[in-house]
Rosetta silent file (secondary structure, phi, psi, omega in degrees, C-alpha in Angstrom):
SEQUENCE: MDEIQLARESLIFTCDMGALGLDDTRLGRAVRRGTLVRLKQGVYLDCALWATLRPPDRHRLLATIAERVAGPGLVFSHQTAAALLGLPVLGRWPDRAHVLSDCASGGRSTTILAVHTVGLQGVSVGTADGLTATTTPRTVIDLALTLPFLSAVVATDAAVLVDRRTHQFLTTLDDVRDLLDQLSPLRGLRRVSAVLDAATTLSESVGESLCRLIIAELGFDLPELQMEFRDADGLIGFADFTWVGFRLIAEFDGLVKYSEERFRHGLSESEIVVREKLREDRLRALGYGVVRVLWEHLRDPARLFQMLTKAGLVPVRATRVIRRPGL
SCORE:     score description
SCORE:     0.000 S_00000001
   1 L     0.000  134.019  179.773   15.666  -15.752   -6.792 S_00000001
   2 L   -80.881  168.330 -174.920   12.895  -13.091   -7.029 S_00000001
   3 H   -62.840  -37.653 -178.486   13.057  -10.134   -9.382 S_00000001
   4 H   -69.326  -37.303  178.570   13.990   -7.496   -6.779 S_00000001
   5 H   -69.334  -36.596  177.443   16.921   -9.535   -5.459 S_00000001
   6 H   -64.288  -40.572 -178.147   18.103  -10.219   -8.989 S_00000001
   7 H   -66.618  -41.238  177.391   17.844   -6.507   -9.772 S_00000001
   8 H   -57.947  -41.811 -177.366   19.880   -5.617   -6.643 S_00000001
   9 H   -78.259  -12.090 -173.397   22.592   -8.028   -7.708 S_00000001
  10 H  -104.071   -3.663 -179.045   22.483   -6.761  -11.322 S_00000001
  11 L   -59.110  138.296  177.414   22.979   -3.042  -10.601 S_00000001
  12 E  -114.475  117.002  177.874   25.885   -1.461  -12.473 S_00000001
  13 E  -103.451  140.111 -177.187   27.712    1.437  -10.806 S_00000001
  14 H   -62.202  -27.345  178.342   30.157    3.500  -12.865 S_00000001
  15 H   -66.218  -18.086 -177.292   32.680    3.129  -10.022 S_00000001
  16 H  -101.584    4.530 -170.991   32.680   -0.617  -10.760 S_00000001
  17 H   -60.181  -37.918 -175.394   33.055   -0.241  -14.573 S_00000001
  18 H   -63.485  -42.024  179.279   36.728   -1.205  -14.690 S_00000001
  19 H   -67.428  -25.516 -179.723   36.155   -4.522  -12.944 S_00000001
  20 H   -92.372   -0.377  179.525   33.254   -5.231  -15.337 S_00000001
  21 L    73.786   27.086 -177.035   35.231   -4.391  -18.459 S_00000001
  22 L  -114.813  163.394  175.911   33.002   -1.408  -19.238 S_00000001
  23 L  -145.102  174.105 -178.589   33.649    2.256  -20.041 S_00000001
  24 H   -59.036  -35.440 -177.878   31.457    5.396  -20.567 S_00000001
  25 H   -65.912  -46.194 -178.039   31.269    4.832  -24.295 S_00000001
  26 H   -66.696  -38.660  176.377   29.947    1.291  -23.943 S_00000001
  27 H   -61.585  -50.641 -178.852   27.457    2.315  -21.220 S_00000001
  28 H   -57.874  -40.981  179.419   26.174    5.173  -23.311 S_00000001
  29 H   -64.376  -43.034 -179.320   25.777    2.917  -26.347 S_00000001
  30 H   -62.998  -39.717  178.730   23.828    0.343  -24.255 S_00000001
  31 H   -66.317  -43.523 -179.957   21.468    3.097  -23.019 S_00000001
  32 H   -67.361  -31.139  176.363   20.773    4.378  -26.519 S_00000001
  33 H   -77.120  -11.366 -179.481   20.084    0.894  -27.747 S_00000001
  34 L    85.058   16.458  179.097   17.670    0.334  -24.943 S_00000001
  35 L   -79.987  -44.149  179.882   19.728   -2.490  -23.372 S_00000001
  36 E  -112.413  148.361  170.605   20.403   -0.547  -20.209 S_00000001
  37 E  -114.461  137.238  176.359   18.335    2.044  -18.272 S_00000001
  38 E   -86.739  117.039 -176.600   19.956    4.819  -16.347 S_00000001
  39 E   -89.006  -48.061  176.593   18.361    4.870  -12.908 S_00000001
  40 E  -144.783  167.300  176.949   20.347    7.592  -11.233 S_00000001
  41 L   -51.070  116.312  174.765   23.637    9.345  -12.113 S_00000001
  42 L    85.669    8.657 -177.829   26.175    6.622  -12.325 S_00000001
  43 E  -131.784  128.574 -174.269   23.710    3.720  -11.805 S_00000001
  44 E  -134.388  157.047  178.585   22.401    1.427  -14.536 S_00000001
  45 E  -150.027  149.365  175.793   20.260   -1.724  -14.829 S_00000001
  46 E   -54.773  128.435 -177.397   19.224   -4.125  -17.569 S_00000001
  47 H   -60.156  -42.764  178.740   16.042   -2.726  -19.246 S_00000001
  48 H   -61.791  -39.329  177.998   14.278   -6.068  -19.406 S_00000001
  49 H   -72.387  -38.622  173.690   14.816   -6.657  -15.699 S_00000001
  50 H   -56.508  -38.388 -178.094   13.707   -3.107  -14.858 S_00000001
  51 H   -66.141  -26.405 -176.928   10.456   -3.756  -16.802 S_00000001
  52 L   -78.668  -13.009 -173.461    9.624   -6.761  -14.568 S_00000001
  53 L   -87.689  134.138  176.324    9.580   -4.664  -11.366 S_00000001
  54 L   -74.092  159.181 -177.345    6.372   -3.257   -9.886 S_00000001
  55 H   -55.600  -40.504  176.507    6.500    0.381   -8.764 S_00000001
  56 H   -66.039  -31.266  178.375    6.969   -0.464   -5.018 S_00000001
  57 H   -72.529  -31.905  175.886    9.815   -2.839   -5.947 S_00000001
  58 H   -66.066  -35.556  177.434   11.427   -0.154   -8.016 S_00000001
  59 H   -72.590  -32.731  175.653   11.360    2.105   -4.927 S_00000001
  60 H   -64.664  -37.833  177.651   12.881   -0.728   -2.816 S_00000001
  61 H   -65.003  -38.442  176.935   15.657   -0.890   -5.415 S_00000001
  62 H   -59.550  -35.228  174.829   16.134    2.847   -5.047 S_00000001
  63 H   -61.856  -42.389  178.907   16.714    2.368   -1.335 S_00000001
  64 H   -60.983  -45.406  178.399   19.404   -0.137   -2.167 S_00000001
  65 H   -61.075  -44.243 -174.888   21.026    2.366   -4.580 S_00000001
  66 H   -63.712  -41.452  179.164   20.842    5.155   -2.006 S_00000001
  67 H   -67.063  -31.743  177.668   22.645    3.136    0.642 S_00000001
  68 H   -70.911  -43.126 -179.631   25.363    2.221   -1.840 S_00000001
  69 H   -69.967  -46.485 -174.256   25.778    5.812   -2.996 S_00000001
  70 H   -87.660  -16.200  178.491   25.447    7.605    0.329 S_00000001
  71 L    97.496  167.515 -177.704   27.100    4.935    2.464 S_00000001
  72 L   -65.017  166.646  177.422   25.897    2.895    5.492 S_00000001
  73 L    98.161    0.107 -179.330   24.062    4.435    8.386 S_00000001
  74 L   -77.581  145.259  174.402   20.959    5.600    6.579 S_00000001
  75 E  -112.486  104.259 -176.707   17.582    5.191    8.385 S_00000001
  76 E   -75.868  144.915 -172.333   14.909    4.829    5.740 S_00000001
  77 L  -145.727 -179.768  175.529   11.532    6.366    6.591 S_00000001
  78 H    48.210 -126.877 -175.389    8.138    7.474    5.340 S_00000001
  79 H   -65.311  -33.822 -175.081    7.253    6.056    1.825 S_00000001
  80 H   -72.117  -38.599  173.593   10.606    4.296    1.514 S_00000001
  81 H   -62.722  -38.334  179.859   10.113    2.493    4.855 S_00000001
  82 H   -62.504  -40.240  177.802    6.592    1.618    3.682 S_00000001
  83 H   -61.571  -48.666 -176.921    8.016    0.066    0.493 S_00000001
  84 H   -63.004  -33.673  178.659   10.574   -1.976    2.532 S_00000001
  85 H   -86.042   -6.954  178.720    7.799   -3.095    4.927 S_00000001
  86 L    88.552   16.249 -179.170    5.414   -3.969    2.120 S_00000001
  87 L   -90.011  139.211 -177.730    2.880   -1.219    2.868 S_00000001
  88 L   -71.878  150.740  171.915    0.973    0.354   -0.057 S_00000001
  89 L  -129.873  129.202  177.984    1.292    4.007   -1.138 S_00000001
  90 L   -75.652  150.680  176.708   -1.338    5.543   -3.428 S_00000001
  91 L    77.878 -156.610 -179.169   -0.302    7.277   -6.567 S_00000001
  92 L   -78.872  141.639  173.389    3.345    7.584   -7.762 S_00000001
  93 L   -75.762  151.381 -179.592    6.175    6.433   -5.573 S_00000001
  94 L   -61.614  155.848  176.734    8.756    9.128   -4.809 S_00000001
  95 L   -97.548    8.325  172.277   11.826    9.419   -7.074 S_00000001
  96 L  -130.846  151.189  174.847   14.024    9.843   -3.995 S_00000001
  97 E   -78.104  132.793  179.394   14.602    7.629   -0.974 S_00000001
  98 E   -90.916  131.808 -177.640   13.256    9.099    2.251 S_00000001
  99 E  -138.947  157.968  175.084   15.588    8.997    5.248 S_00000001
 100 E   -98.678  146.099  179.359   15.808   10.454    8.757 S_00000001
 101 E  -133.947  138.053 -178.326   18.689   12.649    9.816 S_00000001
 102 E   -62.503  139.148  175.763   19.627   13.755   13.378 S_00000001
 103 L   -55.805  -38.171 -177.409   18.911   17.370   14.215 S_00000001
 104 L   -62.217  -48.051 -178.884   22.416   17.788   15.578 S_00000001
 105 L   -85.833  -12.775  177.421   24.152   16.632   12.413 S_00000001
 106 L    68.884 -144.302 -177.614   21.610   18.110   10.022 S_00000001
 107 L   137.600  133.430 -175.359   21.612   16.688    6.531 S_00000001
 108 L  -110.691  144.163  172.758   20.623   18.019    3.130 S_00000001
 109 L   -69.269  150.793  178.375   18.353   16.511    0.561 S_00000001
 110 L  -131.436 -169.852 -179.211   19.978   15.406   -2.701 S_00000001
 111 L   -71.739  -14.543  177.795   18.896   14.037   -6.037 S_00000001
 112 L  -115.798  -15.500 -176.967   18.629   10.606   -4.454 S_00000001
 113 E  -121.094  132.747  167.980   17.735   11.428   -0.794 S_00000001
 114 E  -106.389  110.871 -170.016   14.804   13.268    0.760 S_00000001
 115 E   -96.719  127.033  175.298   16.114   14.035    4.206 S_00000001
 116 E  -108.763  115.288 -177.635   13.735   14.536    7.212 S_00000001
 117 E   -86.896  121.631 -178.143   15.606   16.170   10.081 S_00000001
 118 E  -144.690  170.928  170.592   14.404   14.873   13.476 S_00000001
 119 L   -81.322  107.842 -174.298   15.756   13.966   16.879 S_00000001
 120 L   -70.036  -22.557 -179.407   16.919   10.443   16.209 S_00000001
 121 L   -60.309  121.250 -179.974   17.244    9.650   19.941 S_00000001
 122 L    88.151   -2.684  174.806   14.371    7.312   20.771 S_00000001
 123 L   -70.691  126.764 -179.317   13.327    6.806   17.162 S_00000001
 124 L   -77.982  117.692  178.629   12.235    3.162   16.799 S_00000001
 125 E  -127.205  162.796 -179.491   14.131    1.472   14.035 S_00000001
 126 E  -160.623 -166.827 -179.356   14.620   -2.045   12.823 S_00000001
 127 E  -107.431  126.136  176.674   15.567   -4.077    9.754 S_00000001
 128 E  -130.973  123.959  179.509   13.154   -4.235    6.830 S_00000001
 129 L    55.987   36.140  176.474   14.061   -5.980    3.564 S_00000001
 130 L    79.315    4.066 -177.517   17.671   -6.087    4.709 S_00000001
 131 E  -123.458  157.624  177.522   17.932   -2.374    5.247 S_00000001
 132 E   -78.613  128.745 -177.893   17.665   -0.119    8.380 S_00000001
 133 E  -148.482  159.755  171.359   14.242    1.486    8.541 S_00000001
 134 E   -60.383  146.370  178.452   11.729    2.940   10.898 S_00000001
 135 L   -65.175  165.825  178.017    9.521    0.330   12.558 S_00000001
 136 H   -54.523  -48.264  179.381    6.007   -0.218   11.369 S_00000001
 137 H   -59.326  -46.104 -178.128    4.363    1.879   14.156 S_00000001
 138 H   -68.159  -36.061  178.358    6.729    4.809   13.505 S_00000001
 139 H   -62.039  -42.768  179.754    6.314    4.469    9.705 S_00000001
 140 H   -60.644  -44.817 -178.816    2.497    4.650   10.160 S_00000001
 141 H   -62.646  -47.971 -176.778    2.820    7.825   12.250 S_00000001
 142 H   -59.956  -43.075 -179.840    5.194    9.412    9.689 S_00000001
 143 H   -64.044  -40.662 -178.268    2.878    8.581    6.798 S_00000001
 144 H   -67.941  -25.697  179.659   -0.146    9.945    8.719 S_00000001
 145 H   -79.651  -27.287 -167.328    1.760   13.221    9.272 S_00000001
 146 H  -121.756  -20.871 -177.456    2.786   13.707    5.628 S_00000001
 147 L   -96.202  160.484  171.376    0.443   11.900    3.274 S_00000001
 148 L   -58.134  154.190 -174.155   -3.168   12.837    2.259 S_00000001
 149 H   -53.323  -50.579 -176.244   -5.776   11.293    4.596 S_00000001
 150 H   -59.690  -43.514 -179.824   -6.964    8.566    2.215 S_00000001
 151 H   -62.633  -41.309 -177.983   -3.419    7.490    1.433 S_00000001
 152 H   -66.952  -38.540  179.833   -2.458    7.424    5.072 S_00000001
 153 H   -70.404  -39.925  177.304   -5.450    5.306    6.109 S_00000001
 154 H   -56.634  -44.750  178.161   -4.780    2.789    3.277 S_00000001
 155 H   -67.403  -37.650  177.803   -1.273    2.299    4.512 S_00000001
 156 H   -65.510  -43.009  176.757   -2.416    2.023    8.108 S_00000001
 157 H   -55.255  -43.302 -178.510   -5.037   -0.573    7.209 S_00000001
 158 H   -67.835  -34.666 -179.395   -2.354   -2.706    5.555 S_00000001
 159 H   -68.932  -33.676 -177.678   -0.096   -2.348    8.587 S_00000001
 160 H  -102.759    4.636  179.260   -2.689   -3.537   11.094 S_00000001
 161 L   -60.092  130.898  174.915   -4.430   -6.113    8.956 S_00000001
 162 L   -98.961  112.151 -177.980   -4.855   -9.354   10.737 S_00000001
 163 L   -59.348  130.530 -171.292   -4.608  -12.213    8.229 S_00000001
 164 L   -68.258  -33.199 -174.952   -7.800  -14.333    8.506 S_00000001
 165 L   -86.331  -48.682 -174.919   -5.870  -17.580    7.853 S_00000001
 166 L   -96.183  -17.113 -174.852   -2.558  -17.119    9.673 S_00000001
 167 L    62.298   23.023  177.355   -3.641  -14.435   12.199 S_00000001
 168 L   -85.082  155.130  175.877   -0.332  -12.664   11.435 S_00000001
 169 L  -158.008  159.444 -177.093    0.003   -8.918   11.435 S_00000001
 170 L   -86.134  -40.032  179.229    2.779   -6.304   11.128 S_00000001
 171 L  -156.950  178.528  176.805    1.602   -4.099   14.063 S_00000001
 172 L  -123.688  156.357  179.660   -1.449   -3.171   16.029 S_00000001
 173 H   -63.528  -31.549  176.968   -3.367    0.069   16.436 S_00000001
 174 H   -66.643  -36.701  176.258   -2.616   -0.084   20.165 S_00000001
 175 H   -63.531  -41.089 -179.276    1.130   -0.288   19.375 S_00000001
 176 H   -69.802  -40.739 -179.191    0.903    2.769   17.107 S_00000001
 177 H   -65.072  -39.787  177.722   -1.105    4.667   19.740 S_00000001
 178 H   -60.882  -42.988  177.453    1.422    3.758   22.443 S_00000001
 179 H   -63.668  -40.402  175.964    4.208    5.119   20.312 S_00000001
 180 H   -57.547  -39.178  177.437    2.171    8.232   19.613 S_00000001
 181 H   -60.575  -45.192 -178.473    1.779    8.781   23.356 S_00000001
 182 H   -62.472  -33.639 -175.829    5.584    8.571   23.693 S_00000001
 183 H   -86.317  -12.036 -176.869    6.091   11.209   20.987 S_00000001
 184 L   -70.511  144.275    1.273    3.562   13.627   22.451 S_00000001
 185 L   -74.143  138.001 -177.041    3.464   16.594   22.359 S_00000001
 186 L  -130.931  130.313  175.839    3.572   16.176   18.607 S_00000001
 187 L   -68.385  126.246 -176.547    2.667   18.670   15.958 S_00000001
 188 L    95.621   13.507 -179.617   -0.031   16.984   13.903 S_00000001
 189 H   -54.886  -46.498 -178.051   -1.353   14.814   16.746 S_00000001
 190 H   -60.893  -39.676 -179.423   -4.933   15.330   15.667 S_00000001
 191 H   -63.420  -44.950  177.683   -4.129   14.412   12.074 S_00000001
 192 H   -62.674  -47.191  179.688   -2.547   11.103   13.186 S_00000001
 193 H   -56.777  -43.858 -179.601   -5.376   10.351   15.561 S_00000001
 194 H   -61.576  -38.424  174.682   -7.934   10.829   12.824 S_00000001
 195 H   -63.384  -46.165  179.278   -6.060    8.358   10.614 S_00000001
 196 H   -65.151  -38.031 -179.951   -5.879    5.767   13.389 S_00000001
 197 H   -65.020  -30.010 -178.739   -9.596    6.256   14.209 S_00000001
 198 H   -86.363  -10.673 -173.680  -10.474    5.564   10.561 S_00000001
 199 L   -85.042  162.938 -179.158   -8.301    2.466   10.195 S_00000001
 200 L  -147.257  156.765  175.659   -9.422   -1.165   10.625 S_00000001
 201 L   -88.406    4.597 -167.013   -7.844   -4.567   10.906 S_00000001
 202 L  -114.413    6.201  179.128  -10.380   -6.070    8.525 S_00000001
 203 L   -92.659  122.648 -169.702   -9.509   -4.428    5.134 S_00000001
 204 L   -99.817    4.234  177.966   -7.842   -7.015    2.956 S_00000001
 205 L  -162.281  165.801  177.901   -6.747   -4.833    0.037 S_00000001
 206 H   -59.814  -44.900 -177.904   -6.065   -1.261   -1.049 S_00000001
 207 H   -59.626  -43.231 -179.415   -9.366   -1.269   -2.979 S_00000001
 208 H   -67.686  -32.990  178.684  -11.399   -2.275    0.072 S_00000001
 209 H   -66.022  -50.165 -179.781   -9.812    0.400    2.164 S_00000001
 210 H   -60.783  -42.667 -178.049  -10.510    3.112   -0.416 S_00000001
 211 H   -58.270  -46.917 -177.185  -14.041    1.814   -0.967 S_00000001
 212 H   -63.862  -42.663 -179.427  -14.857    1.961    2.736 S_00000001
 213 H   -62.828  -44.837 -176.395  -13.467    5.530    3.051 S_00000001
 214 H   -69.484  -38.722  174.347  -15.274    6.782    0.025 S_00000001
 215 H   -54.774  -44.303  179.473  -18.564    5.183    1.173 S_00000001
 216 H   -66.512  -38.703 -178.927  -18.268    7.194    4.402 S_00000001
 217 H   -74.087  -21.077  176.316  -17.596   10.402    2.490 S_00000001
 218 L   -78.103   -4.094  176.995  -20.611    9.770    0.262 S_00000001
 219 L    96.121    5.540  177.294  -22.759    9.988    3.437 S_00000001
 220 L   -87.171  151.224  170.614  -23.622    6.347    3.964 S_00000001
 221 L   -60.419  143.575  175.896  -23.415    4.498    7.258 S_00000001
 222 L   -67.035  135.013 -179.336  -20.305    2.373    7.459 S_00000001
 223 L   -78.159  171.008  168.308  -21.068   -1.290    6.711 S_00000001
 224 E   -72.677  141.499  179.123  -20.129   -4.409    8.647 S_00000001
 225 E  -105.807  135.474  175.180  -16.706   -5.659    7.399 S_00000001
 226 E    53.475   44.916  179.845  -15.906   -9.262    6.501 S_00000001
 227 E   -74.137  132.557 -176.503  -19.249  -10.495    7.782 S_00000001
 228 E   -84.365  135.759 -179.671  -19.546  -14.325    7.737 S_00000001
 229 E  -123.124  136.100  178.550  -22.422  -15.913    5.823 S_00000001
 230 E  -136.017  155.042  171.485  -23.581  -19.450    6.063 S_00000001
 231 E  -135.677 -166.003 -179.271  -26.491  -21.452    4.674 S_00000001
 232 L   -61.893  -22.173 -179.731  -27.719  -25.075    4.940 S_00000001
 233 L   -90.545   -0.839  176.890  -24.720  -26.189    2.920 S_00000001
 234 E   114.853 -153.584 -176.038  -22.277  -24.540    5.225 S_00000001
 235 E   -67.985  127.854  172.929  -19.933  -21.562    4.929 S_00000001
 236 E   -86.289  -49.963 -179.069  -20.632  -19.266    1.968 S_00000001
 237 E   156.860 -166.793  178.430  -17.858  -16.824    2.698 S_00000001
 238 E  -117.288  120.949 -178.882  -17.014  -13.418    4.107 S_00000001
 239 E   -83.938  141.202  178.153  -18.592  -10.356    2.484 S_00000001
 240 E   -58.230  -53.937 -176.404  -16.494   -7.249    2.105 S_00000001
 241 E  -134.876  132.451 -178.839  -19.280   -4.828    3.076 S_00000001
 242 E  -138.082  124.785  169.462  -22.663   -5.657    4.520 S_00000001
 243 E  -106.218   94.972 -171.588  -25.597   -3.391    5.476 S_00000001
 244 H   -58.643  -41.871 -177.942  -27.811   -5.762    7.421 S_00000001
 245 H   -64.754  -26.168  177.259  -30.677   -3.310    7.729 S_00000001
 246 H  -101.335    0.411  179.499  -30.783   -2.828    3.952 S_00000001
 247 L    54.209   46.049 -177.726  -30.127   -6.514    3.149 S_00000001
 248 E  -128.870  138.462  177.031  -27.306   -5.344    0.913 S_00000001
 249 E  -120.984  134.301  168.974  -23.786   -6.727    0.273 S_00000001
 250 E  -118.790  129.638  177.342  -21.084   -4.842   -1.667 S_00000001
 251 E  -113.531  131.388  177.629  -18.057   -6.712   -2.843 S_00000001
 252 E   -85.406  129.941 -174.755  -14.938   -4.942   -4.055 S_00000001
 253 L  -121.419   87.414  176.724  -13.735   -6.647   -7.183 S_00000001
 254 L   -83.588    2.590  178.996  -10.195   -5.478   -7.954 S_00000001
 255 L    70.558    4.258 -179.779   -9.692   -8.411  -10.283 S_00000001
 256 H   -70.883  -26.597 -177.659   -6.585   -9.535   -8.312 S_00000001
 257 H   -62.608  -22.624 -177.627   -8.407  -12.760   -7.510 S_00000001
 258 H   -89.497  -24.226 -169.977   -8.241  -13.566  -11.236 S_00000001
 259 H  -110.131  -28.721 -174.228   -4.609  -12.624  -11.749 S_00000001
 260 L  -102.764  132.954 -175.238   -2.613  -13.362   -8.544 S_00000001
 261 H   -62.507  -28.212 -174.346   -1.934  -16.979   -7.633 S_00000001
 262 H   -70.277  -20.145  176.075   -2.263  -16.380   -3.848 S_00000001
 263 H   -95.424  -14.061 -173.001   -5.982  -15.656   -4.474 S_00000001
 264 H   -88.674  -27.060 -177.868   -6.540  -18.376   -7.081 S_00000001
 265 L    49.789   40.959  178.367   -5.577  -21.420   -4.973 S_00000001
 266 L    83.643   -4.515 -179.300   -4.829  -23.373   -8.093 S_00000001
 267 L   -81.107  151.879  174.700   -8.069  -22.517   -9.836 S_00000001
 268 L   -78.199  167.741  178.693   -8.319  -21.283  -13.386 S_00000001
 269 H   -62.712  -42.548  177.774   -9.817  -17.882  -14.172 S_00000001
 270 H   -63.525  -38.199  175.427  -12.959  -19.500  -15.496 S_00000001
 271 H   -64.928  -34.505  178.620  -13.340  -21.656  -12.414 S_00000001
 272 H   -67.769  -43.927  178.508  -13.021  -18.612  -10.219 S_00000001
 273 H   -58.498  -46.244  179.091  -15.787  -16.770  -12.196 S_00000001
 274 H   -59.287  -45.978  175.886  -18.077  -19.765  -11.784 S_00000001
 275 H   -57.607  -43.454 -179.445  -17.308  -20.011   -8.055 S_00000001
 276 H   -64.632  -39.308  179.575  -18.037  -16.335   -7.553 S_00000001
 277 H   -61.468  -45.408 -179.749  -21.333  -16.630   -9.427 S_00000001
 278 H   -66.163  -35.577  178.716  -22.463  -19.589   -7.286 S_00000001
 279 H   -65.132  -43.468  178.425  -21.380  -17.696   -4.144 S_00000001
 280 H   -64.763  -38.975  178.403  -23.503  -14.710   -5.145 S_00000001
 281 H   -58.847  -42.669 -178.000  -26.477  -16.960   -5.855 S_00000001
 282 H   -66.988  -37.757  173.161  -26.252  -18.377   -2.356 S_00000001
 283 H   -64.099  -41.463  177.547  -26.132  -14.891   -0.846 S_00000001
 284 H   -66.466  -30.111  178.275  -29.108  -13.761   -2.816 S_00000001
 285 H   -66.924  -24.563  171.929  -30.943  -16.897   -1.660 S_00000001
 286 L   -82.282    1.810  177.839  -30.608  -15.504    1.891 S_00000001
 287 L    94.294   18.190 -179.434  -32.388  -12.403    0.833 S_00000001
 288 L  -107.072  139.714  166.505  -29.450  -10.082    0.209 S_00000001
 289 E   -82.223  151.300 -178.214  -28.768   -7.973   -2.810 S_00000001
 290 E  -129.522  124.882  175.181  -25.219   -8.055   -4.125 S_00000001
 291 E  -123.059  151.531 -179.073  -23.402   -5.296   -5.969 S_00000001
 292 E  -112.852  129.263  178.174  -19.802   -5.289   -7.226 S_00000001
 293 E   -99.959  128.573 -179.340  -17.590   -2.257   -6.833 S_00000001
 294 L  -110.409  168.858  176.244  -14.881   -1.814   -9.406 S_00000001
 295 H   -55.975  -35.764 -178.029  -11.833    0.477   -9.577 S_00000001
 296 H   -64.180  -28.522  174.923  -13.770    2.730  -11.933 S_00000001
 297 H   -70.909  -32.725  177.882  -16.287    3.434   -9.216 S_00000001
 298 H   -70.856  -35.718  178.896  -13.522    4.562   -6.914 S_00000001
 299 H   -68.805  -27.402 -178.792  -12.112    6.797   -9.594 S_00000001
 300 L  -132.799   80.755 -173.673  -15.570    8.345  -10.039 S_00000001
 301 H   -53.952  -23.355 -179.505  -17.326    8.317   -6.621 S_00000001
 302 H   -63.528  -37.716  174.259  -20.505    9.739   -8.174 S_00000001
 303 H   -64.377  -37.322  177.311  -20.926    6.375   -9.961 S_00000001
 304 H   -64.930  -47.927  177.539  -20.481    4.529   -6.684 S_00000001
 305 H   -55.997  -46.790 -179.236  -23.165    6.723   -5.083 S_00000001
 306 H   -62.135  -43.184 -175.838  -25.581    6.066   -7.903 S_00000001
 307 H   -67.558  -40.068 -175.638  -25.037    2.267   -7.826 S_00000001
 308 H   -71.876  -41.275 -179.640  -25.493    2.024   -4.039 S_00000001
 309 H   -68.114  -36.696  176.647  -28.623    4.210   -3.948 S_00000001
 310 H   -62.967  -31.676  176.398  -30.070    2.310   -6.905 S_00000001
 311 L   -79.640   -1.629  172.080  -29.533   -0.883   -4.879 S_00000001
 312 L   109.268   -3.043  178.548  -31.603    0.586   -2.026 S_00000001
 313 L   -75.088  138.564 -178.523  -28.914    2.111    0.293 S_00000001
 314 L  -117.030  126.418  177.603  -29.969    5.426    1.732 S_00000001
 315 L   -70.016  147.933 -176.326  -27.410    8.057    2.806 S_00000001
 316 L  -110.491   -1.925 -178.295  -27.718    9.346    6.367 S_00000001
 317 L  -143.502  160.820  173.996  -25.471   12.406    5.993 S_00000001
 318 L   -66.098  143.082  176.791  -24.714   15.019    3.405 S_00000001
 319 L   -62.989  128.758  174.993  -21.990   14.046    0.949 S_00000001
 320 L   -84.705  173.667  175.574  -18.680   15.458    1.945 S_00000001
 321 L   -66.854  119.453 -176.021  -16.056   16.761   -0.449 S_00000001
 322 L   -77.410  119.912  178.016  -14.633   13.637   -2.023 S_00000001
 323 L   -88.639  119.752 -176.862  -10.883   13.602   -1.819 S_00000001
 324 L   -61.475  130.291 -173.896   -9.553   12.042   -4.943 S_00000001
 325 L   -77.656    1.991  177.971   -7.346    9.050   -3.982 S_00000001
 326 L    69.213   45.140 -177.800   -4.769    9.675   -6.715 S_00000001
 327 L   -85.642    0.000    0.000   -5.509    6.453   -8.592 S_00000001
C-alpha cells in the first residue's frame, strides 16, 4: 500500500471518535505531544505518516477530506484536479480543495472548499484517483485561465507529454483545443491559446519546461528538444536542448536521476555519474559543447543567461521581463 492510500485509510474524524475509543481530551493531548497533526477542523492524521507525503499528495489527501466533510457530488477542478491527475503545480499547493458548482445552485467557498461557479452542463468530468474531477483537457484550460503563464505551461507540458518508451499520454493539444472551441466564446481565450502555443509534448520534467520558457524570455532562439545523437558505437542518447547552429547542448540536471528509482534503472548514484560523464564525452567528440542547467539557474535567470552566452549562444531578441516561476 502506498503512502497516500495509507493516509486516506488512517484519517481520524471527530465524528468517528466514539467508535475509535477517543475523545477531545485524548486528541488534544496527542496533538500537543506531536503524535497527531490537525489537518482541518475535526480531522487528524498521524504525524509520522503526514511527514512522508509530498506536497501534491497532501493536496490529494485534502480532496479526500473535502469529499468526506462536504459529502458526495463534488467535482474537483483546477489545482485539485491537477493533483488527482498527477499534473505539477509550481509553488505552494492551495490549502483548500477547488471544486466546480453549478450557476443555478450557487455555492459558497468555505475553509476547506474553493468554489468556482460555472455552468456545469457540458463540463467534461471523469474519475481521477478515485474521485470525480474535471478531465485532463478541461483541467488544462482551467489552469491556463487562472494560473500564471509559466505555471500553466508547465502543467500543460505534463498533460500532453508523450512518454518516449511507452508512447502513453494523458491528453493531446488537439483534444484541448477541440474542447476550447466548444467552450467559445470564452473570456480568457487568448490567454489559454498562448499557453497551448507555448506547450510541447517533448518536455520530460518540470525543470525542462521551466528552462525552455526562461530561455525564450532571455531572448534566445528556442532549441531543438530531445534531439537524438549517435556515434560509431550507436545511440548516445537524447539531449534536452540543442542549438545545432551553435553546436551547443544544454542538459537540465534536476538531480532526480540520482534520487528516483524510475530514472536509475537499478544503477547506483556513482554509476549514474560515470555514465553521464561518458555520455558527455561522446557528445563533445561530435563537436558539441555541453552545459548543465541546475535549479539555481532557473531561480536566477541572469546566471542562466551568463552561462549560455559564455558557452557561445547569442540572443536574437531583447530580454523580456522574466516572470519568476515561484520556485
